[in-house]
ZADO-1210 file (C-alpha; in nm, 4 decimals, padded with zeros to 6 digits):
<atoms>
<atom x="00.0096" y="-00.0244" z="00.0363" code="MET" pos="1"/>
<atom x="00.1761" y="00.3422" z="-00.0953" code="THR" pos="2"/>
<atom x="00.1267" y="00.5933" z="00.1518" code="GLN" pos="3"/>
<atom x="-00.0876" y="00.9185" z="00.0437" code="LEU" pos="4"/>
<atom x="00.1408" y="01.2540" z="00.0742" code="ILE" pos="5"/>
<atom x="-00.0829" y="01.5627" z="00.0748" code="ILE" pos="6"/>
<atom x="00.1253" y="01.8811" z="00.0030" code="LYS" pos="7"/>
<atom x="-00.0554" y="02.2215" z="00.0925" code="PRO" pos="8"/>
<atom x="-00.0069" y="02.4803" z="-00.1008" code="THR" pos="9"/>
<atom x="00.0670" y="02.8730" z="-00.0708" code="LYS" pos="10"/>
<atom x="-00.3311" y="02.9560" z="-00.0823" code="LYS" pos="11"/>
<atom x="-00.3813" y="02.6429" z="00.1807" code="ASP" pos="12"/>
<atom x="-00.2079" y="02.8224" z="00.3915" code="HIS" pos="13"/>
<atom x="-00.3511" y="03.1764" z="00.2830" code="THR" pos="14"/>
<atom x="-00.7449" y="02.9756" z="00.3616" code="VAL" pos="15"/>
<atom x="-00.6038" y="02.8338" z="00.6916" code="ALA" pos="16"/>
<atom x="-00.4916" y="03.2036" z="00.7908" code="LYS" pos="17"/>
<atom x="-00.7771" y="03.4102" z="00.6943" code="LEU" pos="18"/>
<atom x="-01.0588" y="03.1024" z="00.8533" code="ALA" pos="19"/>
<atom x="-00.8675" y="03.1482" z="01.1524" code="ALA" pos="20"/>
<atom x="-00.9079" y="03.4711" z="01.1825" code="ILE" pos="21"/>
<atom x="-01.2738" y="03.4950" z="01.0633" code="ALA" pos="22"/>
<atom x="-01.3490" y="03.1691" z="01.3113" code="ILE" pos="23"/>
<atom x="-01.2203" y="03.3622" z="01.6259" code="ILE" pos="24"/>
<atom x="-01.3880" y="03.6658" z="01.5328" code="LEU" pos="25"/>
<atom x="-01.7347" y="03.4617" z="01.4592" code="SER" pos="26"/>
<atom x="-01.6572" y="03.3121" z="01.7871" code="VAL" pos="27"/>
<atom x="-01.5928" y="03.6418" z="02.0321" code="ILE" pos="28"/>
<atom x="-01.9177" y="03.8006" z="01.8396" code="GLU" pos="29"/>
<atom x="-02.1411" y="03.4555" z="01.9146" code="PHE" pos="30"/>
<atom x="-02.0716" y="03.5179" z="02.2798" code="PHE" pos="31"/>
<atom x="-02.1019" y="03.9331" z="02.2786" code="LEU" pos="32"/>
<atom x="-02.4758" y="04.0267" z="02.3771" code="PRO" pos="33"/>
<atom x="-02.7156" y="04.1696" z="02.0951" code="SER" pos="34"/>
<atom x="-02.9696" y="04.4679" z="02.1836" code="PRO" pos="35"/>
<atom x="-03.1885" y="04.2900" z="01.9240" code="ILE" pos="36"/>
<atom x="-03.1978" y="03.9420" z="01.8813" code="PRO" pos="37"/>
<atom x="-03.0798" y="03.7793" z="01.6097" code="GLY" pos="38"/>
<atom x="-02.8566" y="04.1172" z="01.5196" code="ILE" pos="39"/>
<atom x="-02.5338" y="04.0698" z="01.4775" code="LYS" pos="40"/>
<atom x="-02.2454" y="04.2800" z="01.3109" code="PRO" pos="41"/>
<atom x="-02.1893" y="04.0157" z="01.1324" code="GLY" pos="42"/>
<atom x="-01.7176" y="04.0965" z="01.1884" code="ILE" pos="43"/>
<atom x="-01.6199" y="03.7839" z="01.0313" code="ALA" pos="44"/>
<atom x="-01.7849" y="03.9154" z="00.7072" code="ASN" pos="45"/>
<atom x="-01.4286" y="04.1928" z="00.7471" code="ILE" pos="46"/>
<atom x="-01.2413" y="03.8719" z="00.6403" code="ILE" pos="47"/>
<atom x="-01.4553" y="03.7374" z="00.3493" code="ILE" pos="48"/>
<atom x="-01.4764" y="04.0573" z="00.1983" code="LEU" pos="49"/>
<atom x="-01.1121" y="04.0896" z="00.2526" code="TYR" pos="50"/>
<atom x="-01.0294" y="03.7153" z="00.1013" code="SER" pos="51"/>
<atom x="-01.2328" y="03.8525" z="-00.2028" code="LEU" pos="52"/>
<atom x="-01.0550" y="04.1773" z="-00.2780" code="VAL" pos="53"/>
<atom x="-00.7299" y="04.1124" z="-00.1836" code="ARG" pos="54"/>
<atom x="-00.6907" y="03.7308" z="-00.3296" code="PHE" pos="55"/>
<atom x="-00.9927" y="03.5703" z="-00.5151" code="ASP" pos="56"/>
<atom x="-01.3261" y="03.4397" z="-00.5033" code="PHE" pos="57"/>
<atom x="-01.2536" y="03.0914" z="-00.4167" code="SER" pos="58"/>
<atom x="-01.0475" y="03.1903" z="-00.1427" code="THR" pos="59"/>
<atom x="-01.3246" y="03.4309" z="00.0207" code="ALA" pos="60"/>
<atom x="-01.5604" y="03.1253" z="-00.0580" code="ALA" pos="61"/>
<atom x="-01.3329" y="02.8683" z="00.1298" code="TRP" pos="62"/>
<atom x="-01.2345" y="03.1040" z="00.4339" code="VAL" pos="63"/>
<atom x="-01.6357" y="03.1800" z="00.4593" code="SER" pos="64"/>
<atom x="-01.7601" y="02.7759" z="00.4468" code="ILE" pos="65"/>
<atom x="-01.4559" y="02.6626" z="00.7034" code="VAL" pos="66"/>
<atom x="-01.5665" y="02.9557" z="00.9402" code="ARG" pos="67"/>
<atom x="-01.9537" y="02.8557" z="00.9288" code="VAL" pos="68"/>
<atom x="-01.8505" y="02.4988" z="00.9733" code="PHE" pos="69"/>
<atom x="-01.5699" y="02.4957" z="01.2577" code="VAL" pos="70"/>
<atom x="-01.6903" y="02.7970" z="01.4527" code="SER" pos="71"/>
<atom x="-02.0727" y="02.6331" z="01.4700" code="SER" pos="72"/>
<atom x="-01.8842" y="02.2959" z="01.6001" code="ILE" pos="73"/>
<atom x="-01.7214" y="02.5230" z="01.8449" code="ILE" pos="74"/>
<atom x="-01.9829" y="02.7270" z="01.9936" code="VAL" pos="75"/>
<atom x="-02.2241" y="02.3539" z="01.9640" code="GLY" pos="76"/>
<atom x="-02.4709" y="02.4963" z="01.7075" code="SER" pos="77"/>
<atom x="-02.3617" y="02.2565" z="01.4258" code="PHE" pos="78"/>
<atom x="-02.6682" y="02.1114" z="01.2303" code="LEU" pos="79"/>
<atom x="-02.8710" y="02.3628" z="01.4925" code="SER" pos="80"/>
<atom x="-03.1341" y="02.6088" z="01.3456" code="PRO" pos="81"/>
<atom x="-02.8246" y="02.8947" z="01.3876" code="THR" pos="82"/>
<atom x="-02.5699" y="02.6653" z="01.1777" code="PHE" pos="83"/>
<atom x="-02.7876" y="02.6694" z="00.8915" code="PHE" pos="84"/>
<atom x="-02.9162" y="03.0302" z="00.9411" code="LEU" pos="85"/>
<atom x="-02.5527" y="03.0630" z="00.9022" code="SER" pos="86"/>
<atom x="-02.4655" y="02.8666" z="00.6045" code="LEU" pos="87"/>
<atom x="-02.7726" y="02.9981" z="00.3560" code="PHE" pos="88"/>
<atom x="-02.7007" y="03.2756" z="00.4565" code="GLY" pos="89"/>
<atom x="-02.2484" y="03.2699" z="00.3375" code="ALA" pos="90"/>
<atom x="-02.3907" y="03.0554" z="00.0308" code="LEU" pos="91"/>
<atom x="-02.6657" y="03.3107" z="-00.0667" code="PHE" pos="92"/>
<atom x="-02.4158" y="03.5842" z="-00.0068" code="SER" pos="93"/>
<atom x="-02.1389" y="03.4030" z="-00.2014" code="LEU" pos="94"/>
<atom x="-02.3579" y="03.3447" z="-00.5042" code="THR" pos="95"/>
<atom x="-02.4246" y="03.7160" z="-00.4849" code="LEU" pos="96"/>
<atom x="-02.0485" y="03.8094" z="-00.4519" code="LEU" pos="97"/>
<atom x="-02.0003" y="03.5557" z="-00.7472" code="TYR" pos="98"/>
<atom x="-02.2312" y="03.7392" z="-01.0209" code="GLY" pos="99"/>
<atom x="-02.1209" y="04.0758" z="-00.9124" code="PHE" pos="100"/>
<atom x="-01.8025" y="04.0398" z="-00.8980" code="GLN" pos="101"/>
<atom x="-01.7775" y="03.9555" z="-01.2707" code="LYS" pos="102"/>
<atom x="-01.9517" y="04.3223" z="-01.3710" code="LEU" pos="103"/>
<atom x="-01.7224" y="04.6063" z="-01.4051" code="PRO" pos="104"/>
<atom x="-01.4974" y="04.7235" z="-01.2028" code="LYS" pos="105"/>
<atom x="-01.5678" y="05.0901" z="-01.2176" code="PRO" pos="106"/>
<atom x="-01.9534" y="05.0343" z="-01.1024" code="TYR" pos="107"/>
<atom x="-01.8332" y="04.8318" z="-00.7911" code="PHE" pos="108"/>
<atom x="-01.6725" y="04.9615" z="-00.5172" code="SER" pos="109"/>
<atom x="-01.5544" y="04.8019" z="-00.1938" code="ILE" pos="110"/>
<atom x="-01.8579" y="04.9309" z="00.0116" code="ILE" pos="111"/>
<atom x="-02.0926" y="04.7841" z="-00.3336" code="SER" pos="112"/>
<atom x="-01.9604" y="04.4652" z="-00.2572" code="LEU" pos="113"/>
<atom x="-01.9662" y="04.4666" z="00.1000" code="SER" pos="114"/>
<atom x="-02.3166" y="04.5584" z="00.1051" code="LEU" pos="115"/>
<atom x="-02.4064" y="04.3201" z="-00.1750" code="ILE" pos="116"/>
<atom x="-02.2328" y="04.0538" z="00.0709" code="ALA" pos="117"/>
<atom x="-02.4813" y="04.1666" z="00.3668" code="SER" pos="118"/>
<atom x="-02.7698" y="04.2469" z="00.2129" code="PHE" pos="119"/>
<atom x="-02.7170" y="03.8756" z="00.0527" code="GLY" pos="120"/>
<atom x="-02.6204" y="03.7348" z="00.3586" code="HIS" pos="121"/>
<atom x="-02.9347" y="03.8561" z="00.5238" code="ILE" pos="122"/>
<atom x="-03.1746" y="03.7372" z="00.2348" code="ILE" pos="123"/>
<atom x="-03.0518" y="03.4080" z="00.2094" code="GLY" pos="124"/>
<atom x="-03.1528" y="03.3207" z="00.5689" code="GLN" pos="125"/>
<atom x="-03.4591" y="03.5187" z="00.5705" code="PHE" pos="126"/>
<atom x="-03.5109" y="03.2238" z="00.2676" code="ILE" pos="127"/>
<atom x="-03.4159" y="02.9795" z="00.4913" code="ILE" pos="128"/>
<atom x="-03.5998" y="03.0577" z="00.8064" code="ALA" pos="129"/>
<atom x="-03.9288" y="03.1188" z="00.6283" code="ARG" pos="130"/>
<atom x="-03.8879" y="02.7897" z="00.4084" code="LEU" pos="131"/>
<atom x="-03.8312" y="02.5623" z="00.7802" code="TRP" pos="132"/>
<atom x="-03.7711" y="02.7117" z="01.0937" code="ILE" pos="133"/>
<atom x="-04.1116" y="02.9924" z="01.0628" code="ILE" pos="134"/>
<atom x="-04.3261" y="02.8825" z="00.7773" code="PRO" pos="135"/>
<atom x="-04.5310" y="03.1712" z="00.7895" code="HIS" pos="136"/>
<atom x="-04.5434" y="03.5264" z="00.5862" code="ASP" pos="137"/>
<atom x="-04.5517" y="03.7150" z="00.9055" code="SER" pos="138"/>
<atom x="-04.1406" y="03.6280" z="00.9321" code="ILE" pos="139"/>
<atom x="-04.1514" y="03.9307" z="00.6335" code="PHE" pos="140"/>
<atom x="-04.1981" y="04.1702" z="00.8869" code="ASN" pos="141"/>
<atom x="-03.8663" y="04.2041" z="01.0376" code="LEU" pos="142"/>
<atom x="-03.7024" y="04.1976" z="00.6926" code="LEU" pos="143"/>
<atom x="-03.6989" y="04.6161" z="00.6624" code="PRO" pos="144"/>
<atom x="-03.4828" y="04.5749" z="01.0376" code="LEU" pos="145"/>
<atom x="-03.2675" y="04.3409" z="00.9292" code="PHE" pos="146"/>
<atom x="-03.2263" y="04.4876" z="00.6123" code="LEU" pos="147"/>
<atom x="-03.0983" y="04.8422" z="00.8039" code="ILE" pos="148"/>
<atom x="-02.8857" y="04.6503" z="01.0156" code="SER" pos="149"/>
<atom x="-02.7472" y="04.4883" z="00.7017" code="ALA" pos="150"/>
<atom x="-02.7011" y="04.8122" z="00.5357" code="LEU" pos="151"/>
<atom x="-02.5134" y="04.9713" z="00.8431" code="ILE" pos="152"/>
<atom x="-02.3062" y="04.7034" z="00.9093" code="PHE" pos="153"/>
<atom x="-02.1736" y="04.6075" z="00.5618" code="GLY" pos="154"/>
<atom x="-02.0494" y="04.9674" z="00.5259" code="ILE" pos="155"/>
<atom x="-01.8840" y="04.9756" z="00.8916" code="PHE" pos="156"/>
<atom x="-01.7130" y="04.6207" z="00.7523" code="SER" pos="157"/>
<atom x="-01.6543" y="04.7675" z="00.3948" code="ALA" pos="158"/>
<atom x="-01.4363" y="05.0682" z="00.5960" code="PHE" pos="159"/>
<atom x="-01.2454" y="04.8269" z="00.8406" code="ILE" pos="160"/>
<atom x="-01.1627" y="04.5669" z="00.5057" code="CYS" pos="161"/>
<atom x="-01.0901" y="04.8846" z="00.3026" code="ASP" pos="162"/>
<atom x="-00.8630" y="05.0442" z="00.5827" code="ALA" pos="163"/>
<atom x="-00.6936" y="04.6677" z="00.6193" code="LEU" pos="164"/>
<atom x="-00.5915" y="04.6305" z="00.2784" code="LEU" pos="165"/>
<atom x="-00.4398" y="04.9908" z="00.2764" code="LYS" pos="166"/>
<atom x="-00.2207" y="04.8438" z="00.5598" code="HIS" pos="167"/>
<atom x="-00.1111" y="04.5438" z="00.4125" code="LYS" pos="168"/>
<atom x="-00.0486" y="04.7701" z="00.1041" code="LEU" pos="169"/>
<atom x="00.2074" y="05.0165" z="00.2589" code="ASN" pos="170"/>
<atom x="00.3553" y="04.7143" z="00.4436" code="LYS" pos="171"/>
<atom x="00.4837" y="04.5849" z="00.0956" code="HIS" pos="172"/>
<atom x="00.5898" y="04.9044" z="-00.0332" code="THR" pos="173"/>
<atom x="00.8184" y="05.0163" z="00.2324" code="ILE" pos="174"/>
</atoms>
């Protein structure tokens, strides 16, 4: 029997490092109190956005999916409704980002990508919540509140990510 040797690539290391940061941020955010149940700033999404802008879509997708699975295992929500809300939010967000990142760059800034991801995450969560958790149309009464929070936190994430990208560029030019 031959031994299988796995040789991680530089991209594998990059994904692992970024996913580790995103997981830490997710776990921290999980334990922070929220004034309105279900509304969280999504600080780990800063790392997903950073991965998309700095590297490529596949890096961002891997970081996002690894973050969802590992952080849910750490906080004990794996295969719970919370896990599926997070997973479908991430998948819907990634789907929108994939489509929009292909459009001409002059029309999309880091803020617009962040808002697309943020709104996509909320819409993905509402779809799964409506189909599975709360099968009644009254859940959509909460949508405006969640979309307003997505707008605020999406802009916040974009500014933080932009600062990280500028810091990274300055660090390499010195």
